[in-house]
C-alpha positions as CSV (number, residue, x, y, z in Angstrom):
1,X,81.0,92.7,42.8
2,X,81.2,91.4,46.6
3,X,84.9,90.9,47.5
4,X,86.8,92.5,45.1
5,X,89.7,93.7,47.4
6,X,88.9,91.1,49.7
7,X,92.4,89.2,50.4
8,X,91.8,85.2,52.0
9,X,94.2,85.1,55.1
10,X,94.6,81.0,54.3
11,X,93.2,78.4,52.1
12,X,90.1,77.2,53.1
13,X,91.3,73.6,52.3
14,X,92.0,71.8,55.8
15,X,94.3,69.1,53.9
16,X,96.6,71.9,52.1
17,X,100.2,72.8,53.8
18,X,98.5,76.5,53.4
19,X,95.5,75.8,56.2
20,X,97.4,77.8,58.8
21,X,97.9,81.1,57.7
22,X,101.4,82.0,56.2
23,X,102.7,85.6,54.9
24,X,104.1,83.8,52.1
25,X,100.9,82.3,50.7
26,X,99.1,84.1,47.9
27,X,95.5,83.0,46.3
28,X,94.8,83.8,42.6
29,X,91.8,85.5,41.5
30,X,89.6,83.0,39.8
31,X,86.5,84.5,38.2
32,X,83.0,84.5,39.6
33,X,80.1,83.3,41.5
34,X,76.7,84.2,40.7
35,X,74.3,83.1,43.9
36,X,71.2,81.8,42.7
37,X,69.3,82.6,46.0
38,X,69.7,86.3,44.8
39,X,71.8,87.0,41.9
40,X,74.5,88.8,43.8
41,X,78.2,88.2,42.3
42,X,80.9,87.1,44.2
43,X,84.9,86.9,43.5
44,X,86.8,83.5,43.2
45,X,90.2,82.4,44.3
46,X,92.3,79.4,43.6
47,X,95.1,78.6,46.3
48,X,98.5,78.2,44.4
49,X,99.4,75.7,46.5
50,X,97.0,72.8,46.4
51,X,95.0,74.3,43.2
52,X,91.5,74.1,45.4
53,X,88.7,77.2,44.2
54,X,86.6,79.0,47.0
55,X,85.2,81.9,46.5
56,X,84.7,85.2,49.0
57,X,81.5,83.8,50.4
58,X,83.5,80.4,51.6
59,X,84.9,82.8,54.7
60,X,81.6,84.1,56.2
61,X,80.1,82.7,59.1
62,X,76.5,82.2,57.1
63,X,78.6,80.3,54.3
64,X,76.2,77.8,52.9
65,X,72.4,79.5,55.0
66,X,69.7,80.9,52.1
67,X,68.0,82.5,55.2
68,X,71.4,84.8,56.1
69,X,69.5,87.0,58.2
70,X,67.9,84.6,60.0
71,X,71.6,83.2,61.6
72,X,72.4,85.7,64.0
73,X,68.7,86.4,64.9
74,X,68.2,83.1,66.1
75,X,71.7,82.6,68.0
76,X,71.1,86.2,70.0
77,X,67.3,84.7,71.0
78,X,69.1,81.3,71.8
79,X,70.7,83.6,74.8
80,X,67.4,84.9,76.1
81,X,66.6,81.0,77.3
82,X,63.6,79.8,75.2
83,X,63.1,76.1,73.9
84,X,63.7,75.5,70.2
85,X,60.1,75.3,69.5
86,X,59.4,78.5,71.4
87,X,62.1,80.1,69.1
88,X,61.1,78.3,65.9
89,X,57.3,79.7,66.2
90,X,58.9,83.3,66.5
91,X,60.9,83.5,63.8
92,X,58.7,81.0,61.4
93,X,61.2,78.1,61.2
94,X,61.2,74.2,61.8
95,X,62.8,73.5,65.9
96,X,65.3,71.4,64.0
97,X,66.4,74.7,61.6
98,X,66.9,76.6,65.3
99,X,68.9,73.3,66.6
100,X,71.3,73.9,63.3
101,X,71.6,77.2,63.8
102,X,72.3,77.0,67.8
103,X,75.1,74.6,66.8
104,X,77.1,76.6,64.0
105,X,76.6,79.7,66.5
106,X,78.5,77.4,69.0
107,X,81.1,76.7,66.8
108,X,82.1,79.8,65.9
109,X,81.8,80.9,69.7
110,X,83.5,78.0,70.8
111,X,86.8,79.0,68.3
112,X,86.5,82.6,69.1
113,X,86.6,82.5,72.8
114,X,89.7,79.9,72.3
115,X,91.5,82.6,69.9
116,X,90.9,85.1,72.4
117,X,92.2,83.5,75.8
118,X,95.1,81.3,73.8
119,X,97.5,83.5,74.8
120,X,96.6,85.0,78.0
121,X,97.8,83.6,81.3
122,X,95.4,84.2,83.7
123,X,96.6,86.4,86.7
124,X,93.6,85.8,89.5
125,X,92.2,83.1,91.7
126,X,89.6,81.1,91.2
127,X,86.2,79.3,91.8
128,X,85.4,76.0,90.4
129,X,81.9,74.3,90.8
130,X,79.2,72.3,88.9
131,X,75.9,73.0,88.1
132,X,73.8,69.6,88.1
133,X,71.4,69.2,85.1
134,X,69.8,66.4,82.9
135,X,69.3,65.2,79.4
136,X,66.9,63.6,77.8
137,X,65.2,63.1,81.5
138,X,65.8,62.9,85.1
139,X,67.2,59.7,84.8
140,X,70.2,61.0,82.8
141,X,71.6,63.4,85.2
142,X,75.4,65.4,84.1
143,X,77.6,67.7,86.0
144,X,78.1,71.0,83.7
145,X,82.0,72.0,85.2
146,X,82.3,75.9,85.3
147,X,85.5,77.4,86.2
148,X,85.3,81.5,87.1
149,X,88.0,84.1,87.8
150,X,86.9,85.6,90.9
151,X,87.6,89.0,90.4
152,X,86.8,89.4,87.1
153,X,83.8,86.7,86.9
154,X,85.3,85.6,83.5
155,X,83.9,82.5,82.9
156,X,87.4,81.0,81.5
157,X,85.6,77.2,80.5
158,X,83.7,74.3,80.7
159,X,83.4,70.7,80.8
160,X,80.6,68.0,81.5
161,X,80.4,65.0,83.0
162,X,77.7,62.1,83.1
163,X,76.4,61.3,86.4
164,X,74.5,58.5,87.7
165,X,71.0,59.4,89.3
166,X,70.7,59.7,93.3
167,X,68.6,61.0,95.7
168,X,65.4,59.8,97.1
169,X,63.5,57.2,94.5
170,X,60.9,55.5,95.4
171,X,60.6,51.9,94.4
172,X,59.5,52.6,91.1
173,X,62.0,55.1,90.3
174,X,65.4,52.9,91.3
175,X,63.7,49.8,89.4
176,X,63.7,51.6,86.1
177,X,67.1,53.7,87.1
178,X,68.3,49.6,86.8
179,X,66.9,48.8,83.9
180,X,68.0,51.8,82.0
181,X,71.6,50.9,83.0
182,X,71.8,47.4,82.1
183,X,70.8,48.5,78.8
184,X,72.7,51.7,78.2
185,X,75.8,51.3,80.7
186,X,76.2,53.2,84.0
187,X,78.2,56.5,84.1
188,X,81.4,56.2,84.9
189,X,81.8,57.2,88.9
190,X,85.2,58.9,88.0
191,X,83.3,61.0,85.3
192,X,83.5,64.1,87.7
193,X,87.0,63.6,88.0
194,X,88.2,63.6,85.0
195,X,85.6,66.1,83.4
196,X,87.5,68.8,85.9
197,X,91.2,67.0,85.1
198,X,90.1,68.6,81.8
199,X,88.9,71.5,82.5
200,X,92.1,72.6,84.7
201,X,94.0,71.9,81.7
202,X,92.0,74.3,79.6
203,X,91.8,76.9,81.7
204,X,95.2,77.1,83.5
205,X,97.6,75.5,80.4
206,X,96.3,78.4,77.6
207,X,98.1,77.4,74.6
208,X,100.2,79.9,72.2
209,X,98.5,81.5,69.8
210,X,99.7,84.2,67.0
211,X,95.7,85.9,67.3
212,X,95.5,86.3,70.4
213,X,95.8,89.6,72.5
214,X,97.5,88.6,75.2
215,X,96.5,89.3,78.8
216,X,96.9,93.4,79.0
217,X,95.9,93.2,82.5
218,X,97.7,89.8,83.4
219,X,100.2,89.6,86.0
220,X,103.5,87.8,85.6
221,X,103.7,84.5,87.5
222,X,107.5,83.4,88.3
223,X,108.3,79.8,87.9
224,X,107.2,77.9,91.3
225,X,103.9,80.2,91.8
226,X,100.9,78.1,92.3
227,X,97.1,78.7,91.2
228,X,94.8,79.2,94.1
229,X,91.4,78.0,93.2
230,X,88.0,78.1,95.9
231,X,85.8,75.2,95.2
232,X,83.0,73.3,97.6
233,X,83.4,70.4,99.9
234,X,83.0,67.6,96.5
235,X,85.5,64.6,96.9
236,X,85.7,64.4,93.1
237,X,87.3,67.8,93.2
238,X,90.3,66.8,95.5
239,X,92.2,63.6,93.2
240,X,92.7,66.5,89.9
241,X,93.4,69.1,91.6
242,X,96.3,67.5,93.5
243,X,97.9,66.0,90.3
244,X,97.4,69.2,88.3
245,X,100.9,70.4,86.9
246,X,101.1,73.0,84.3
247,X,104.3,73.2,82.2
248,X,106.4,76.0,84.1
249,X,105.8,73.2,87.0
250,X,102.9,75.2,89.2
251,X,100.6,73.5,90.9
252,X,97.0,74.3,92.7
253,X,96.2,75.2,95.8
254,X,93.2,74.3,96.6
255,X,91.0,76.4,99.4
256,X,87.7,74.8,100.4
257,X,84.7,76.7,101.2
258,X,81.6,74.6,102.8
259,X,78.6,74.6,100.2
260,X,76.4,75.7,103.1
261,X,77.9,78.6,103.3
262,X,75.7,81.8,103.0
263,X,75.7,82.6,98.5
264,X,76.8,86.4,99.1
265,X,79.4,88.3,97.8
266,X,81.6,88.0,100.7
267,X,81.5,84.0,99.7
268,X,84.7,83.2,97.8
269,X,82.6,80.9,95.4
270,X,80.2,84.1,94.6
271,X,81.6,84.1,91.2
272,X,80.7,80.4,90.5
273,X,77.2,80.8,92.2
274,X,76.7,84.0,90.6
275,X,77.5,82.0,86.8
276,X,75.4,79.0,88.0
277,X,72.5,81.1,89.1
278,X,72.6,83.2,85.7
279,X,73.0,80.0,83.4
280,X,69.3,78.7,85.1
281,X,68.1,82.0,84.5
282,X,69.0,82.7,81.1
283,X,68.7,79.2,79.9
284,X,65.0,77.7,79.9
285,X,66.9,73.8,79.6
286,X,68.8,74.1,83.1
287,X,65.8,75.3,85.1
288,X,65.0,72.5,88.2
289,X,61.3,72.2,87.1
290,X,60.9,72.9,83.3
291,X,59.6,70.9,79.9
292,X,62.1,72.9,78.0
293,X,65.0,70.9,79.1
294,X,68.0,69.2,76.5
295,X,66.7,66.2,74.9
296,X,70.6,65.8,74.0
297,X,73.9,66.5,76.2
298,X,75.3,68.0,72.9
299,X,72.3,70.6,72.9
300,X,73.1,71.1,76.6
301,X,76.7,71.8,75.7
302,X,75.6,74.3,72.3
303,X,73.8,76.4,74.3
304,X,76.5,76.8,77.2
305,X,78.9,77.8,74.7
306,X,76.7,80.5,73.5
307,X,76.1,81.5,77.0
308,X,79.9,82.1,78.0
309,X,80.3,84.0,74.8
310,X,77.5,86.2,75.8
311,X,78.8,86.4,79.4
312,X,81.9,87.1,78.8
313,X,81.7,89.4,75.9
314,X,78.5,90.6,75.3
315,X,76.7,91.3,79.0
316,X,78.0,93.8,81.4
317,X,80.0,92.1,84.2
318,X,77.8,94.5,86.4
319,X,74.5,95.8,85.3
320,X,74.8,98.3,88.1
321,X,78.2,99.1,86.9
322,X,77.7,99.1,83.0
323,X,80.8,100.4,81.0
324,X,83.0,97.1,81.3
325,X,82.6,93.3,80.5
326,X,84.0,90.3,82.2
327,X,86.8,89.7,79.2
328,X,87.7,93.5,79.1
329,X,88.2,93.0,83.1
330,X,90.3,90.3,82.9
331,X,92.6,91.4,79.6
332,X,91.1,89.6,77.2
333,X,89.4,92.0,75.0
334,X,89.6,95.4,74.8
335,X,85.6,96.2,74.2
336,X,82.5,95.0,74.5
337,X,82.1,92.5,71.8
338,X,78.5,91.8,69.8
339,X,76.7,89.3,68.0
340,X,78.3,91.1,64.9
341,X,81.7,90.6,65.7
342,X,81.5,87.2,66.6
343,X,79.6,86.1,62.9
344,X,81.8,88.7,60.8
345,X,84.3,86.5,59.6
346,X,84.1,82.6,59.7
347,X,86.0,80.8,62.0
348,X,88.1,77.8,60.9
349,X,89.2,75.2,63.3
350,X,92.1,74.1,63.9
351,X,94.4,71.3,66.3
352,X,96.0,73.9,68.7
353,X,92.7,75.4,69.5
354,X,90.6,72.9,69.6
355,X,92.2,70.2,72.4
356,X,90.0,67.4,74.2
357,X,87.2,67.3,74.8
358,X,86.5,70.7,73.0
359,X,87.3,68.8,69.7
360,X,84.4,66.3,70.5
361,X,82.0,69.1,71.6
362,X,82.7,70.9,68.1
363,X,82.1,68.3,66.0
364,X,79.1,67.0,68.4
365,X,80.5,63.4,69.3
366,X,78.6,63.6,72.9
367,X,76.4,61.0,72.1
368,X,73.5,60.2,74.1
369,X,72.6,56.9,73.8
370,X,68.8,56.2,74.6
371,X,68.4,58.5,71.6
372,X,70.2,55.3,69.5
373,X,72.0,55.7,66.1
374,X,71.4,58.6,63.7
375,X,72.1,61.5,66.1
376,X,73.4,64.2,64.2
377,X,77.4,65.1,63.8
378,X,79.4,67.8,62.5
379,X,80.2,65.6,59.2
380,X,82.0,68.8,57.8
381,X,85.1,68.1,59.7
382,X,86.2,65.0,60.0
383,X,89.9,65.4,60.6
384,X,92.2,67.8,62.2
């Protein structure tokens, strides 16, 4: 019987008072469950608090999946950069199946990253910038805002900001853009500033988390010390950086480097420039001339979340000097992780782990207006 010796860490019912792990909670064994697909027998339990019945499988990352071995393979392959249909042909499934597996993998990666960084105080200076890409067509560009540790190259987080199409356009293209804006609205002109403000809160105001490691290499900062963030001259960065204050009263000192400066290792923005380059290289949907672009911004977010986990925890920080990942250098992990580590258990969402806008990303609430109603959302989680 699978799960005979398994001890549930908490109740899986999000409405139960014991949904958060507690030392006093216990579950009673309550029979077994036979999986119809292969006849496997699993131990079942019942929560002593709310009475919810569940099994060992409830705490597995591939819960409810029929082809369980396909899940980690599809997620790992998605980081290599192919489109959905390419991945589907390789694994013998539909593009829609690939998209659903990527979304599930992203939700696990997002929570895992927040768990590992929850109690870590960054000790280094940062490089902040945005990669401009698009959803559906070039009439719907958006920024993927990234903040990276300059010394560790650890990608602390990302947010997204819709943009208005700009640059050189023909009269026909300009007329088309105007018609789309009349039908679906014009993006908020302050969207980049809003996205940067949210990114700074996520990266520089880490929430305490009992399950987090706490920074192995972090240097203590006294109240009143400042964060140092290197950026280019984008005007939308000034206000959120100027207005940022963390719970200890620390502010940000912005150091501006021209975006036209040579992108060499001596450039203060090298860490974020390298992340931008690697993201375009490893993800076909962000290449400048491609037909593999994301049809939905939510899909681009999900693939970016998988890229973040791979870049931080799986890939060596330097291919020329293997042996340590960016997470190991940053003090977030003590060893190289793998996709198997990510999917070793099911990771449950919690309010403290998923502040805005991560909650919207997790629930797939990022809406692409031109696609109309009926867009997929994560309906299994309708409340926190």
